[in-house]
N, C-alpha and C positions, 0 to 999 in steps of 0.2 A: 250526823246521821244517822239516828237510832231508828232499828226498823220494827220495836215494838209499836211505835207510836202508833199507826194503821196496817190494815190488813195487805195481805201480798195484792192484793186484789186491786185497790186500791192506787199503790206506788205503781202497779204496770200501767194501771190506768193515766194516773198523772201524767209516765212516759210518752204514751200512746198518744196522750193530747197535746203533747208538746208543752204542758206545765213544769216540765221538768227534765231538763237534759242527763240521758244518759250516760253519758260521758260526766260528767259532775256527779252525778249518783256513783257513780263507780272506783272515779278519786275518792270522794267523801266515805266510800265502804273500805279501801285501799288504806285509807289515813288512820280507820278506825282500828283496821287489822291490826295496825301497826303500833298503834296505841298501846289499846287493850289487850292483844293476844300474849305479849311475852309472859302476862300473869297467870293468863288464862291455860296456855298450850293447845287451845282447841285446834289450830290451823297445824297441819306438820311441814307443808310445802304449798308455794303459793306459784301460778303462775306469773310470769315476766309481766311489769306494769303496762308496759309499753304497750303489751299484746293483747292485753283486755280492754284497755284504754283504746286500742284502736277499733275492738271488736262495738262496743259500746259507743265509736263512733259513730259508725257505719248503723247501727239505728237511728241517733240520731238526722243523717245524712238521707236516709229513706223517707224517713216521716216528713221531711223538709222537702224531699219531691214529692210527696201527694201520696208516698205508695203505704197502702195497708201494711201496719206492723203483727207481729204474730201478738197471741194472750202473754207470754210471759215477756215478750221484748227486752231486754238490758237488764233483768232480774238477775244478781250475782248468786250464785249458784257455789255451795261446798258439796264436795263428793266425800263419802266415808269412804275410809282409805280399806276396806274390803272389797272395793269393786271398780273397774276401768274405770278412768278418764284420759283419751288420746294425749300423748307428749306427757303426762306424770305420769311417776311410779307408783304402782303398786305393790306395798311392802306390807300387807295385810300385820300390821305392826313388828315384822317380824324382821331380822337380822338376815336370813337365813333369803329373804325375796328381794326385789324390789332392784332388782341392779340397773335395769333398762326402762324406759319408758314404756307405757302401754302404747300402742297400735293403733286400739277403738274404743270407743267406749262401750260400755255398759248398755243394754237397752234400755235401761232406764234411764239414765245420761242421757242420751241419744236423742230421746223421747222429750226431755226436756229442753235438750239445745234446740231441736227442730220447734218447740214451741217457743224460743228466742232467749233462754236463758242463758248465761253466758259463766263458763266454769271460772271462778277464782283461784280453787286450791281443794287439799285433799284434808277431812279430819279425822281426828286420831282415833285409836281403835286398839281396842286388847288384844293381842297376838291371838290370831283366827279369831278374834270374839268371843274368847272360852272363858271371859268370866263378865260379871256386873258393876264391874269400875272400869277406869278406863284407864291405863299406865300400859307400857310396854317395855321392854329392855332395850328396844330402840331409842325409842323418843321419848319416854321418862313420861311422867303426870299429867293426866288434865286434871283442871282444876274446877270446882262449882263456881258458878259467880256470886252462890248469896255467903258461900263460906269457904274460903280458900283452903283451908286444913281439910273441906270434904270433898268427895269424889261428886262428881254430875251422875255417876249410873254408868253405867256401859249396855251391850258394847255399844254403842251408838253415844258416846260420850261426850265428842269431839262435837258432833251433831249439835246435841242438846246446849253444850256451854254458848257454842257460838249464835243459838238462837234466844238462848236467855240474856245473851249478852247486847242483841243488838248488832250483831256485826254481819250478818246477811239476813235476809227473807224465807230461803229456800235451803234447805240440805238434803242431802241423801241419807236413810237409816236403811237396816235389815234387823229382822227380828227373830231369831230361832229359840230364844227361849224367855222373852222379853227387851231383848236387845234396842226397840223402841220405845215400850212403854217404859221401863224402866228409868232410863234417863231422862224421858220427858216429866213423867211424876218426880224426881229426884231434882231437877231444874224449873219446874213452876209452870211450865208449858204444856199442850194439849200433845197428843200421839196417837195413834193407827195406825195397829196392825190390821192389812184388810184379808181375804179368804184365799188361799191356797190357790194361788193362779190369776187371782185378779190383776194383779201386774207381773207381767212374764219376764223369767230370770234371764233364759237364752243366752248366756255365754260359750263362748268358745266350750268351754270344759267341763264334768256334770257340777253340781251345786256342792261347794264342802258339806254341805249339813243336809245334803239329802232333800225330802219334804217336809222339815221342821221349821224350815227358814222362810222368810218374804223380805222382798226389799218391800222400800215406799221410799213419798216423799216427806220428809218434815218439815212445817212450819212453827211455828210461835202459838198462831190461833189453828182452829180446825176446821177457819173458811177458807185459808190458803192452801191447807192439806187436802180439800175440796178440790177445789181448783187445780190444782197438780196431780190429782188422780185420775179427773176428768179427759185431763192432758194426753195420759202414759199408760190408760189401760187400754187394754188389746191385745188378741192372740200372736205367738211372736213362733218363728216355723222350727226354733232349737228349745222351745220348752212344750213339753209334752204334756203339760198341765194346765196349763195356760187358758183364759178362757175367754168364750166372746166379748168384745166392747160393746156397752148399752148405754146407748147415747141420753145424757143426761142423769145418768144414775148419781153421779157424786155432784154434779152442777145444780142438781136439786131436792138435795139433802136437805138443806137448809131453807127451805120454803114448806117441808114438813110439819107439820104442828109437834107441839111437846107431848111425851107420854102419858097417856092418863093414869099409866101402872106398870110400877117398876117392881121386882124383886131384890130384896135385899138381904144376901148374905156375906155381911164384913169380912169374915173369915175364908169365906168357900167350902167352910168343915172341914178344914186339914189343918189352919197356919194359926197360931196365936199374935195377935195383935200387940206393940207395944204401946205404953199406956198414948203417949202424945197423938199416934194416931189414933187410936178407941176414942181420941176426946173428938179431936178433929172432925174425922167419920159421922160420928154423932151430931155434930155439930150440923154437918152439910145434908144429913139426912132430916133435920127438922127445918131446914133451909128450903127445902124440895114438898116436904107436906104444906110448907108453907104456902109454895106457890101452887100447892092442888095439886102434886100429884099422890097415888095413895102409893105407897110405899108398903109392901107387903113382905114381911123377914121369914124366910123360909130357912129349910136345913140344907149345909152343902150340899149345891147337885153333884156332886164327883165321889164316886162311892170309894174309892182307894185314892191316897196318896198321891202325886203323878211322879214325883222328885225318881224313885225307884227308877220306872220305865225310860222314864226321859234321861236319866243318865246314864242308859245301855245302850238307845241311840247313838244319844251324843259323842260318848267314850267310841263307838265303835265304828264312826263316821270321824271323828280325832285321830283314831288309831291308822283307818285307811287313807289319809291324808299325810300323817307325819308317821308312821311308825318306820316306814324305812331310816330313821336317823337315827334309830337306838343302837349303839353299838357303833356310831361311825365321831370324828372328832365334832361335828354339827350337833350333837344333840346336846350339850352343855348349853349351849347359845337361846336355848329356846326356854319360855317363861316354865320357871318352875312347876305351876300351878296346872300350865298347860302338858309338861311331862308326866305328870301323876296323872292327868287324864287319858292321854295316851295311854302310859303303860297298862291303866286297866284296863279298858278298849281290848292289849294285846293279849292278857292275861288271862281275865277273867268272862270276858261276853264268849260267848258260844253260840252257834247259827238259830239254836233253838231260842234260845235267850231273847235274840234281836226280833226274832218273828212272834215272840209270847208280845213283847212290848209295843210292836205293831199291833196285834192284837188290842193293846191295851187303848189305844188312839180310840178306836174304835168305839171301847165299851166307854170312856170318856166322852165321846161324841153322842151318843145315845142316851148316855146318863143327862146330861145336861138339854139335851134337845126335848126329853121326855119330862123336866123339870119343867122350862119352860110353857110345852102345852099344858101341863096340869093344872098351872096355875091363869092359863090365860093371858100369858103376858108374852110381849119379844124381847125383854132386856133384863137383866137379873146383873146386880152393883155388887161392888166389894173394894177392897184393898186393892191397889197396884203392888205394892210392897209394905213389908207387916213391920218395916223399921224407917224409923228417920234417916237420909242418907249418911254413910258411914264415913271413919276417916279412910286417907288411901291404904288400900291393900287390909286395913283389918276388918274384923267381923263384925257386923251388923250385931246391934242389940235391942233383943227383946226380951222385954221382964226382967231386966236388969243382967240376961246372960249372952254372953256371948255366942253367936250362931253363923255358920257357915251360910247355911237356908234360909237367908234371908231374901232369896231369887226365887222363893218354890212356887210366890204365888199367881206369875206369869205364865208360867210352862204349862199350865193346860189347856192351852188356846192354841200353841203351837205344836200340841200333841190333836188337837179334833179338827185343824186347819180351818177352824173357825174365826170371823173377823171379833177383833177388841180395841179397843181403845182405852186414853186416859185422859183425865182432864183435874184441873189444879179445887182441891176439896177446903185448901186454905193452908196456914202456916202453922206447926207444931213446935215447941218448946221442950225441953228434959231440962231441969233444973235450973242453972243459969247459963247453959248453951244458947247458943243462935236459935233464932226462929228460921225453920227449918220447911221446905214444900212437902205438903201429903198428896199423895195421889188418889184417884177413884179411881177404880178401873169399871168398862162398861161390858159387860160381854152379849153376845146374841146367837142366834140358831144360823146354819148352815147357808152358806154364801147370804147374808141378811146385810152386806157391808151398807145400804144408804139404813137401815132401822137401826143402827148402832152409833151410826154418822149422825144422822138426823135428832135420838135421844143424847148423845154426846155433846152437838150443837145447843139443844136446849139446857142441860146440864152446864157447859159453861157461860151462858149466859146467867143463867139465876143463881150459880156460884160465885160469879163477879172476874172472870175469866181467868186468862194466863195471871201467873202473879210477877211481880217485877221487881229484878233485884236491884239492889241500891251498887251500883258500879264505882263508888267512891275509892275504895280500895285498891283497886284495878289501875287506877291512875296516879 
């Protein structure tokens, strides 16, 4: 049962119409995970087989009694291990957490379950989502279905690897610096980061990364993401930033026409692109123009590099979360890269630094809005990542130089809290290396989720949709 073959809506429709048994679908899903996951390590924990089969069987029984079933009835769901799913461990990729199962679902998981989805298990993340590749001291390395020696990106890498391998049709992710868009791009499928508050957080504790991160559903193509977003949107009493539901906001995105004009800033004005990425994006631009879209090249919309201010915010928040472990016996159990972030936040970031970084969020948002308004466009396009997927825990390679700054191109949209998507632009190669996915990022204005999604859906179609990994090496 390869979930890459048709859309989430079509899988759910087959179950609802009785053309496909939910129990048979779930059994096939579990068999596929058992076969392919050992090579990928996308899933870190699975619910008991008989439990999920019984839940799927209940869907079939309800349908056979003539009852209507919810829109995602029987759909297997993977949950990123940075959020709770009742009965499963929330380890956050850390050896210090996850000793007892969660007692309740996150707001997103709860709403997807109410819509009929069935949780299969937890997907891998780096420790507290601290980096753009997915590995951690507790669970090892998650691998990219396109090339096992490469990372699927992070921090929602487990979810992306599972989608790219067709293990499940639906997963959850979160994005505090690109953590949905980076792995979606590196794993060859589409991804979307909603506006702040569009999907509520609503956990029992304040969010670890403040207002930088949002959660969201992840699917192989954007039509499935739209369906899940429509079902999961709406306010939550425990999230003061949550927005009212707008019926049809996401469901209608696919009915909107392709944009007549888009702005083109492949480097966003502050990055350098590795040659394979630049070549792939140039071909993508040509295909957009051939499809009748006016592509207007503009200077980068952001007046300053976002990394210093984003780093200040991220480090301060990690210090608040984990700083108490420094000087204890547990300190060395934390990922070394994460320890560096925590130490920087404790020792180098002042309150005034944090306030200035918050100011920079507003400055970046104003700059992007001004650029879109000045050119009369609703979307700006650029690279999602400046390089091809790196090897595990290795620096990215840009123009022959190793760099740890390859995550920089997704950061601005977390600071502005504006919506952004990524779609597959094509495959890039360097020398005799493997052909690897390249992502095209779609940026939009404040709360313009529908415009970003409708534009990204059109671009996804023009560029040929998500890429398909050869899974032969996995089995």
